[in-house]
C-alpha positions in Angstrom: 21.9 -5.9 9.5 21.6 -2.1 9.8 21.2 -0.5 13.2 18.6 1.8 11.7 15.5 -0.3 11.4 13.5 2.3 9.6 14.7 1.1 6.2 13.1 -2.2 6.9 9.7 -0.8 7.8 7.0 0.0 5.2 6.3 3.7 4.5 2.6 3.1 5.1 3.3 1.6 8.6 5.6 4.5 9.5 2.9 7.0 8.7 0.3 5.4 11.0 -0.3 7.3 14.2 -0.9 5.5 17.5 -4.5 5.5 18.6 -5.4 8.7 20.5 -7.9 6.8 22.5 -5.4 4.3 23.8 -3.0 7.0 24.7 -5.3 8.6 27.2 -6.6 5.2 28.4 -3.1 3.9 29.1 -2.1 7.1 30.9 -5.3 6.9 33.0 -4.6 3.3 33.8 -1.3 4.2 35.3 -2.9 6.7 37.8 -4.9 5.9 41.0 -8.3 7.3 41.6 -9.1 8.0 37.9 -12.6 7.9 36.6 -12.4 6.9 33.0 -15.0 8.2 30.5 -12.5 7.3 27.7 -12.8 3.8 26.3 -16.1 2.7 24.6 -16.8 -0.4 26.5 -20.0 -1.4 28.3 -19.8 -1.5 32.1 -22.2 -4.5 32.0 -20.7 -8.0 32.4 -21.6 -10.3 29.5 -24.9 -11.9 30.5 -24.5 -15.2 32.4 -26.4 -17.4 29.9 -23.9 -16.4 27.2 -21.0 -17.2 29.5 -22.6 -20.5 30.6 -23.1 -21.6 27.0 -19.5 -20.9 26.2 -18.3 -22.9 29.3 -20.5 -25.8 28.3 -19.1 -25.8 24.8 -15.6 -26.1 26.3 -16.7 -28.9 28.5 -18.2 -30.7 25.5 -14.9 -30.3 23.6 -15.7 -27.7 21.0 -12.0 -26.6 20.7 -11.3 -27.3 17.0 -11.4 -25.0 14.0 -14.8 -24.2 12.5 -15.6 -23.6 8.9 -13.8 -20.4 7.7 -16.9 -18.2 7.7 -18.0 -19.6 11.1 -20.4 -22.2 12.5 -23.3 -22.5 10.1 -25.6 -22.6 13.1 -24.3 -19.1 14.2 -24.5 -17.8 10.6 -28.2 -18.9 10.5 -28.9 -17.1 13.8 -27.2 -14.0 12.5 -29.5 -14.1 9.4 -32.5 -14.7 11.5 -31.6 -11.7 13.7 -30.9 -9.3 10.8 -34.2 -10.4 9.2 -36.5 -9.9 12.1 -34.7 -6.9 13.7 -33.8 -4.9 10.6 -35.7 -6.4 7.6 -32.7 -7.5 5.6 -32.4 -11.1 4.4 -29.2 -13.0 3.8 -28.1 -16.5 2.9 -26.2 -18.1 5.9 -24.2 -20.3 3.5 -22.9 -17.6 1.2 -23.4 -14.1 2.6 -22.1 -14.1 6.2 -18.6 -14.2 7.7 -18.0 -14.3 11.4 -14.9 -12.2 12.2 -12.6 -11.3 15.0 -14.6 -8.2 16.0 -16.3 -5.7 13.7 -12.9 -4.0 13.1 -11.6 -7.0 11.2 -14.8 -7.0 9.1 -14.2 -3.4 8.1 -10.5 -4.3 7.3 -11.7 -7.2 5.1 -14.2 -4.9 3.3 -11.5 -2.3 2.4 -9.0 -4.9 1.3 -11.6 -6.6 -0.9 -12.8 -3.6 -2.8 -9.9 -1.1 -3.0 -7.3 -0.6 -5.7 -4.3 1.6 -5.1 -5.3 5.2 -4.7 -9.0 4.8 -4.8 -10.9 7.0 -2.3 -13.2 6.2 0.5 -15.3 9.0 2.0 -15.3 8.8 5.8 -17.9 10.8 7.7 -16.1 12.7 10.5 -15.8 12.9 13.4 -15.1 9.2 13.0 -13.8 6.2 14.8 -10.0 6.3 14.8 -9.4 3.0 12.9 -11.3 3.9 9.7 -8.8 6.1 7.9 -5.7 3.9 8.8 -7.5 0.8 7.6 -8.2 2.5 4.3 -4.6 3.5 4.0 -3.4 -0.1 4.8 -5.6 -1.4 2.0 -3.9 1.0 -0.4 -6.8 3.5 -0.6 -7.0 7.1 0.2 -9.3 8.2 3.1 -11.3 11.4 2.4 -12.9 13.1 5.4 -16.4 14.5 5.1 -16.8 16.9 8.1 -20.0 17.4 10.1 -20.9 19.9 12.7 -23.2 20.4 15.7 -25.4 22.7 13.7 -26.9 19.6 12.1 -26.4 17.4 15.1 -23.2 16.0 13.5 -25.3 14.3 10.8 -23.9 14.1 7.4 -26.1 15.2 4.5 -26.4 13.9 1.0 -25.2 17.2 -0.3 -22.0 17.1 1.7 -21.3 13.6 0.5 -21.8 14.5 -3.2 -19.6 17.6 -2.9 -16.7 15.3 -1.8 -17.0 12.8 -4.6 -14.3 12.7 -7.3 -13.5 10.4 -10.1 -11.5 8.3 -7.7 -14.2 7.8 -5.1 -15.0 4.1 -4.7 -17.0 3.9 -1.5 -18.4 5.7 1.5 -18.2 4.5 5.1 -21.1 5.4 7.3 -21.4 4.7 11.1 -24.8 5.2 12.5 -25.2 5.6 15.4 -21.9 7.3 15.2 -18.8 7.0 17.3 -17.8 9.5 18.8 -20.8 11.9 18.4 -23.8 9.5 18.9 -25.5 11.1 15.9 -28.0 8.8 14.3 -29.3 8.9 10.7 -33.0 8.5 10.1 -34.5 6.5 7.3 -35.1 9.8 5.4 -31.5 10.8 5.8 -30.3 7.4 4.5 -32.7 7.5 1.5 -31.3 10.9 0.5 -27.7 9.5 0.7 -28.8 6.4 -1.3 -29.7 8.6 -4.2 -26.2 10.0 -4.3 -24.8 6.5 -3.9 -26.8 5.3 -7.0 -26.0 8.3 -9.0 -22.2 7.9 -8.6 -22.2 4.1 -8.5 -20.6 3.8 -5.0 -20.3 1.0 -2.5 -21.3 1.6 1.1 -19.6 0.1 4.1 -22.2 0.5 6.9 -20.9 0.1 10.4 -24.0 -0.8 12.4 -22.2 -2.0 15.6 -24.4 0.4 17.7 -27.7 -0.6 16.1 -29.1 -1.9 19.4 -28.2 1.3 21.2 -30.6 3.7 19.4 -32.8 5.7 21.7 -35.1 8.1 19.8 -35.6 6.7 16.3 -36.3 3.2 15.0 -32.9 2.0 13.7 -32.8 1.6 9.9 -30.1 -0.6 8.3 -28.6 1.0 5.2 -29.0 -2.4 3.4 -32.8 -2.1 3.9 -33.0 1.1 1.9 -34.4 0.6 -1.6 -31.7 -0.2 -4.1 -28.9 -0.4 -1.5 -28.9 -4.1 -0.6 -26.6 -5.0 -3.6 -24.3 -2.0 -2.8 -23.9 -2.5 1.0 -21.3 -4.3 3.1 -23.1 -4.5 6.5 -20.8 -4.6 9.5 -22.1 -5.6 13.0 -21.1 -7.6 16.0 -21.7 -8.5 19.6 -19.4 -6.1 21.5 -21.6 -3.2 22.2 -25.3 -4.3 22.3 -24.5 -7.6 24.0 -21.7 -6.4 26.3 -19.2 -8.8 24.7 -16.3 -6.5 23.9 -13.5 -8.8 25.1 -14.9 -11.7 23.1 -13.9 -10.0 19.8 -16.7 -11.4 17.7 -18.2 -9.5 14.8 -19.6 -10.3 11.4 -20.2 -9.0 8.0 -23.2 -9.5 5.6 -23.0 -8.6 2.0 -23.8 -9.7 -1.6 -22.2 -13.1 -2.4 -19.5 -11.6 -4.8 -18.2 -9.4 -2.1 -18.2 -12.2 0.5 -16.4 -14.6 -1.8 -13.5 -12.2 -2.1 -13.4 -11.3 1.6 -13.5 -15.0 2.6 -10.4 -15.6 0.5 -8.6 -12.9 2.5 -10.0 -14.2 5.7 -8.8 -17.8 5.0 -5.2 -16.7 4.6 -5.1 -14.2 7.5 -7.3 -15.7 10.3 -8.8 -19.2 9.5 -11.8 -18.7 11.7 -13.2 -17.1 14.9 -12.8 -19.2 18.1 -15.1 -22.1 18.2 -16.3 -21.9 21.8 -17.0 -18.1 21.5 -19.2 -18.7 18.5 -21.3 -21.0 20.7 -21.7 -18.1 23.2 -22.8 -15.9 20.3 -25.5 -18.4 19.3 -26.9 -18.2 22.8 -26.7 -14.4 22.7 -28.9 -14.2 19.6 -31.4 -16.8 20.8 -32.0 -15.9 24.4 -30.6 -12.6 25.5 -32.7 -9.9 23.9 -34.5 -9.0 27.2 -31.1 -8.2 28.7 -30.1 -6.1 25.6 -33.3 -4.0 26.1 -32.6 -3.5 29.8 -29.0 -2.3 29.0 -30.4 0.0 26.4 -32.9 1.6 28.9 -30.1 2.1 31.3 -27.9 3.8 28.7 -30.8 6.1 27.7 -31.2 7.3 31.3 -27.5 8.0 31.6 -27.4 9.8 28.3 -30.2 12.1 29.4 -28.4 12.8 32.7 -25.1 13.5 30.9 -26.5 15.8 28.3 -28.6 17.8 30.8 -25.8 18.2 33.3 -23.0 19.1 30.8 -25.2 21.8 29.4 -26.0 23.1 32.9 -22.4 23.3 34.0 -21.4 25.3 30.9 -20.4 22.8 28.2 -22.7 22.9 25.2 -23.7 19.3 24.3 -26.1 18.1 21.7 -28.4 15.1 22.4 -27.0 12.0 20.7 -29.5 9.6 19.2 -27.5 6.5 19.9 -24.3 4.7 21.0 -23.0 5.5 24.5 -21.1 8.7 24.0 -21.6 12.4 24.4 -19.5 14.9 22.5 -19.6 18.3 24.4 -17.9 21.4 23.1 -15.1 22.6 25.4 -14.5 25.9 23.4 -15.7 28.0 26.3 -12.6 27.0 28.3 -10.3 28.4 25.7 -8.4 25.1 25.6 -7.7 22.8 22.7 -9.1 19.3 22.9 -5.7 17.9 23.8 -5.1 20.5 26.5 -8.5 20.0 28.0 -8.1 16.2 28.2 -4.6 16.4 29.6 -5.3 19.0 32.2 -8.6 17.5 33.3 -6.8 14.1 33.8 -4.0 15.7 35.8 -6.0 18.1 37.8 -9.2 16.2 38.5 -8.4 12.6 37.5 -11.1 12.3 34.9 -10.2 10.7 31.6 -11.9 11.8 28.4 -10.8 11.5 24.8 -9.8 14.7 22.9 -12.1 15.2 19.9 -9.3 15.9 17.4 -8.3 12.2 17.4 -11.5 11.6 15.5 -10.6 14.0 12.8 -10.1 17.7 12.3 -13.8 18.5 12.8 -13.6 17.0 16.3 -11.3 19.8 17.5 -13.0 21.8 20.2 -14.8 18.8 21.6 -14.2 15.8 23.8 -15.7 12.4 23.8 -17.2 11.2 27.1 -18.5 7.6 27.4 -21.5 7.1 29.7 -20.9 3.4 29.8 -20.2 3.7 33.5 -22.3 3.6 36.7 -24.5 6.6 37.6 -22.4 7.0 40.8 -19.2 7.3 38.7 -20.9 9.6 36.2 -22.1 11.9 38.9 -18.6 12.1 40.5 -16.9 12.6 37.1 -19.2 15.6 36.3 -18.7 17.0 39.8 -15.0 17.0 39.1 -15.5 18.4 35.5 -17.5 21.2 36.9 -14.7 22.2 39.3 -12.2 22.0 36.4 -14.1 24.2 34.0 -14.9 26.7 36.8 -11.1 27.0 37.3 -11.0 28.0 33.7 -13.5 30.8 34.2 -16.6 29.0 32.9 -19.6 29.6 35.1 -22.4 27.0 35.3 -25.7 28.0 33.7 -27.6 26.5 36.6 -26.5 24.4 39.6 -27.3 20.8 38.7 -28.9 19.2 41.8 -27.6 15.7 40.8 -24.0 16.7 41.4 -24.2 19.0 44.4 -21.8 18.2 47.1 
């Protein structure tokens, strides 16, 4: 065997870059006294009734495989949920797959629809896994950049201008990670016209659907004419504070699901039995807790946006998720420089915007899924840092006075 292992590794795998989010999270984890605004994870513990239902399922011996697409009882609850919350109806027996997180559902979608070289439009700034997953499926990711001038919302015109003869699909994440931008029903209807005109498929990542603050959330599958073209992605991580459970799901027309299920059968078998019992409880009896978490995030969002603007970092108001995406251009630093120096100088971890695509340069992502006390202290430290770079606050925010 050769000493040089590179000849044994695929070219596609070689070209993948490590996650920029994990880089800063791992560095922060090695330091004491760091306040992390980096990883997108709820600070809430999974509600007790969900944990209790999972413990009970273990005590009752639910430790075997389930059907490949998941427990029928859970798939029925998912269909009930999607119906009464978002007005889209699916058949639990043929249109739902319970996956290992929403990320696996996205991976299945790309592998099921893409032929070599076909293009997927990805609205940027975008979650770091989208483009690599397209590449791993043999496709070509094509970024569609947005800007703060439009609240980081993509327009139908921008999408149409990026379409080529190779375009197969578009991936939309609303509310968006990292910007928090949220598309209205009107926005989606305009995009739908382009989708129909060019005969595209839509992968709609709706993992933050429950964390929408100013608009009523609209599922892309609920837009007229889009149900048959949409692979809907969702899960339990964000809205139900179940990140470590790694449970997601997809809902789609039966022909898509049949193909994705074949891939799933060979790569995964099924999601863990006992965790699926917890998810059943989540959908049946936890919505009051979801609403309470949403209210808390909304208060934190308002605090973060107001305070960041006051201390001199321009920040638009996100419509959903639990991130703010302030501009750091006033400091004269790149996104990477800002994140590295802030971590070393003030022990606050944020994610540089460029890891979410070229249009993210000049910004950083700050998660507000932390306690108010931590957010206040983090912003106090950030204010000291940007003042050291010559940026003066617009007003002195009372919330973070010493």
